[in-house]
C-alpha positions in Angstrom: 0.0 0.0 0.0 1.2 3.5 -0.7 1.5 6.1 2.1 -1.6 7.9 0.8 -3.7 4.8 0.9 -2.4 3.9 4.4 -3.2 7.3 5.8 -6.6 7.3 4.2 -7.2 3.9 5.7 -6.1 5.0 9.1 -8.5 7.9 9.0 -11.4 5.8 7.9 -10.7 3.3 10.7 -10.7 6.1 13.3 -7.0 5.7 14.1 -6.5 9.4 13.4 -8.9 12.1 14.7 -10.8 14.0 12.1 -9.7 17.3 13.8 -6.0 16.4 13.4 -6.2 15.8 9.6 -4.4 18.5 7.6 -6.1 17.7 4.3 -9.6 16.3 5.1 -10.6 16.3 1.4 -8.2 13.5 0.4 -9.9 10.8 2.7 -13.3 11.9 1.3 -12.0 10.8 -2.1 -11.3 7.3 -0.7 -14.7 7.3 1.0 -16.5 8.1 -2.3 -14.9 5.0 -3.7 -16.3 2.9 -0.9 -19.8 4.1 -0.1 -22.4 3.7 -2.8 -23.4 6.9 -4.5 -27.1 6.2 -4.0 -26.5 6.1 -0.2 -24.8 9.5 -0.3 -27.5 11.0 -2.4 -30.2 9.6 -0.1 -28.5 10.5 3.2 -27.6 14.1 2.3 -30.6 14.7 0.1 -28.5 16.3 -2.6 -28.5 16.3 -6.4 -26.4 13.9 -8.4 -22.7 14.8 -8.6 -19.8 13.8 -10.8 -16.7 15.2 -8.9 -15.6 15.3 -5.3 -15.6 19.1 -5.3 -19.2 19.1 -6.6 -20.2 16.7 -3.8 -18.4 18.7 -1.1 -19.8 22.0 -2.5 -23.4 20.7 -2.3 -22.8 19.5 1.3 -21.3 22.8 2.3 -24.2 24.8 0.9 -26.8 22.4 2.4 -25.2 22.6 5.9 -24.3 26.3 5.7 -20.6 25.9 5.7 -19.9 29.0 3.6 -17.0 31.4 3.7 -17.1 35.1 3.0 -18.8 35.8 -0.4 -20.8 32.5 -0.3 -17.8 30.4 -1.2 -18.2 26.8 0.1 -15.9 25.7 2.9 -14.7 22.4 1.4 -12.6 21.4 4.4 -15.4 21.9 6.9 -17.8 19.9 4.6 -15.2 17.1 4.3 -14.8 16.9 8.0 -18.6 16.7 8.4 -18.8 13.8 5.9 -15.9 12.0 7.6 -17.7 12.3 11.0 -20.9 11.0 9.5 -19.0 8.0 8.2 -17.2 7.3 11.4 -20.3 7.7 13.5 -22.2 5.1 11.4 -24.6 7.5 9.7 -23.6 6.3 6.3 -24.3 2.7 5.4 -21.2 0.9 4.2 -20.5 -2.7 3.7 -18.2 -5.0 1.8 -19.2 -8.2 0.2 -17.6 -11.3 1.5 -14.9 -12.9 -0.6 -16.1 -15.5 -3.1 -15.2 -19.1 -2.4 -14.5 -21.2 -5.3 -15.2 -24.9 -4.6 -13.1 -27.4 -6.5 -15.5 -30.3 -5.9 -13.2 -32.0 -3.4 -13.9 -32.3 0.3 -11.1 -31.0 2.5 -11.6 -33.8 5.0 -10.7 -36.4 2.4 -7.3 -34.8 1.8 -6.4 -35.2 5.5 -6.8 -39.0 5.5 
């Protein structure tokens, strides 16, 4: 695993506090690859999005995370999304690995 993937994984496993993250937008990119898009649209009640910036912009506007001039605060929106994921508000699951049966019984091999 690369250093980037390791740090994203640590953040998504709550090994690093959300408040201590210097770039909260990067783990959101990893999160978008894991959580189904339909779940995000349903939970946040936002329109369809194509990019991470578009997603975070909609979240920022919806939750009122705006800077001077109405500019979305992407970092604050990213931290909010990460907290929702870590607190279990976003449904996420992984499918179990597929087991390929070769037709032989393991017990027979031991005899």
